[in-house]
C-alpha positions as CSV (number, residue, x, y, z in Angstrom):
1,M,61.8,235.7,247.4
2,S,61.1,235.3,251.1
3,R,63.4,233.3,253.3
4,K,62.3,230.8,255.9
5,A,62.6,232.0,259.4
6,P,65.8,230.8,261.2
7,D,65.4,228.0,263.7
8,P,64.9,229.7,267.1
9,A,67.1,227.1,268.8
10,A,69.9,227.9,266.4
11,V,69.5,231.6,266.9
12,R,69.6,231.1,270.7
13,A,72.6,228.8,270.5
14,A,74.5,231.4,268.3
15,M,73.7,234.1,270.8
16,L,74.7,232.0,273.9
17,A,78.0,231.2,272.3
18,I,78.9,234.9,272.2
19,A,77.1,236.0,275.4
20,P,80.1,236.3,277.6
21,W,81.7,238.7,275.1
22,L,78.6,240.7,274.7
23,R,78.3,241.1,278.5
24,D,82.0,242.1,278.7
25,E,82.7,239.3,281.2
26,V,86.2,239.1,282.5
27,G,88.3,236.8,280.3
28,A,85.8,236.7,277.5
29,E,87.5,236.7,274.2
30,A,86.0,238.2,271.0
31,P,84.3,235.5,269.0
32,A,85.7,234.1,265.8
33,R,84.5,235.9,262.7
34,A,82.4,232.9,261.7
35,E,80.6,232.9,265.1
36,L,80.0,236.6,264.9
37,A,78.7,236.4,261.4
38,E,76.4,233.5,262.3
39,A,74.9,235.4,265.3
40,V,74.4,238.6,263.2
41,R,72.8,236.8,260.3
42,L,70.5,234.7,262.3
43,T,69.3,237.5,264.5
44,A,68.8,239.9,261.6
45,R,66.9,237.3,259.6
46,S,64.8,236.6,262.7
47,L,63.9,240.3,262.8
48,A,62.8,240.1,259.2
49,A,60.7,237.0,260.0
50,I,58.9,238.5,263.1
51,A,58.5,242.0,261.4
52,P,57.8,241.0,257.8
53,G,57.7,243.7,255.2
54,G,60.0,245.9,253.2
55,S,59.7,249.5,254.5
56,V,62.9,249.4,256.6
57,E,66.3,248.0,255.6
58,V,68.6,246.9,258.5
59,R,72.2,246.7,257.5
60,V,74.9,245.1,259.6
61,P,78.0,245.3,257.4
62,P,79.8,243.2,256.4
63,F,77.5,240.4,257.3
64,V,73.8,241.0,256.4
65,A,71.1,243.4,255.2
66,V,67.4,242.6,255.6
67,Q,64.2,244.3,254.9
68,C,61.5,244.3,257.5
69,V,58.5,246.2,258.9
70,E,55.2,246.2,257.1
71,G,54.7,248.9,254.5
72,L,55.8,249.8,251.0
73,R,58.6,247.6,249.7
74,H,61.6,249.4,248.3
75,T,63.4,247.7,245.4
76,R,65.8,250.2,243.8
77,G,68.5,252.5,245.1
78,T,68.8,253.5,248.7
79,P,65.7,252.8,250.7
80,P,64.1,255.8,252.5
81,N,64.2,254.0,255.9
82,V,67.6,252.5,256.8
83,V,69.2,251.4,260.0
84,E,72.9,250.7,259.8
85,V,74.8,249.4,262.8
86,D,78.1,247.6,263.5
87,P,77.9,243.9,264.4
88,R,78.6,244.2,268.2
89,S,76.0,247.0,268.6
90,W,73.5,245.0,266.6
91,L,74.0,242.0,268.8
92,L,73.7,244.1,272.0
93,L,70.3,245.3,270.6
94,A,69.3,241.8,269.6
95,A,70.2,240.5,273.1
96,G,68.4,243.3,275.0
97,L,71.7,244.5,276.5
98,A,71.3,247.9,274.9
99,E,68.5,250.2,274.0
100,F,68.0,251.4,270.4
101,D,67.6,255.1,271.3
102,A,70.6,255.1,273.6
103,L,72.9,253.6,270.9
104,A,71.5,256.0,268.3
105,A,72.2,258.9,270.6
106,R,75.8,257.8,270.9
107,G,76.1,257.4,267.2
108,Q,76.4,253.6,267.3
109,V,73.2,253.2,265.3
110,D,72.6,255.3,262.2
111,A,68.9,255.4,261.7
112,S,67.6,257.5,258.7
113,G,64.0,257.9,257.6
114,S,60.8,258.4,259.6
115,R,60.2,254.7,260.1
116,A,63.7,253.4,260.8
117,S,63.4,253.5,264.6
118,E,60.3,251.2,264.4
119,I,62.5,248.2,264.6
120,A,63.0,248.9,268.3
121,H,59.4,247.5,268.8
122,W,60.7,244.0,267.9
123,L,63.8,244.1,270.0
124,P,65.2,242.2,271.8
125,I,65.2,239.1,269.6
126,V,66.9,236.8,272.0
127,P,67.0,238.2,275.5
128,L,70.1,237.3,277.4
């Protein structure tokens, strides 16, 4: 079952709500869990909409996992191409405030499989 792409205005609003925190602005507080979850889910689902497919699974625990990137769809067990990232690092990528390769080199992105890094082609999702 495919999901409808998130409303771009809602995605942008969710990202703007947490932008000061992502930019480490003085006095910016960490977002509430609900705000964080909303931004993570909307941006990950946006990635799945702009890069449809099932060859790479992007996991941002505990909030969302999506399959994306054209190719063979994986349906059972652990997919061969997985990107796992913490919520803040994912949002930095989605906002264009960090580079995929740089975060992977620092261990903030766990990318396994020959196609996992292909998601970088569709980032950022909402440039801040």
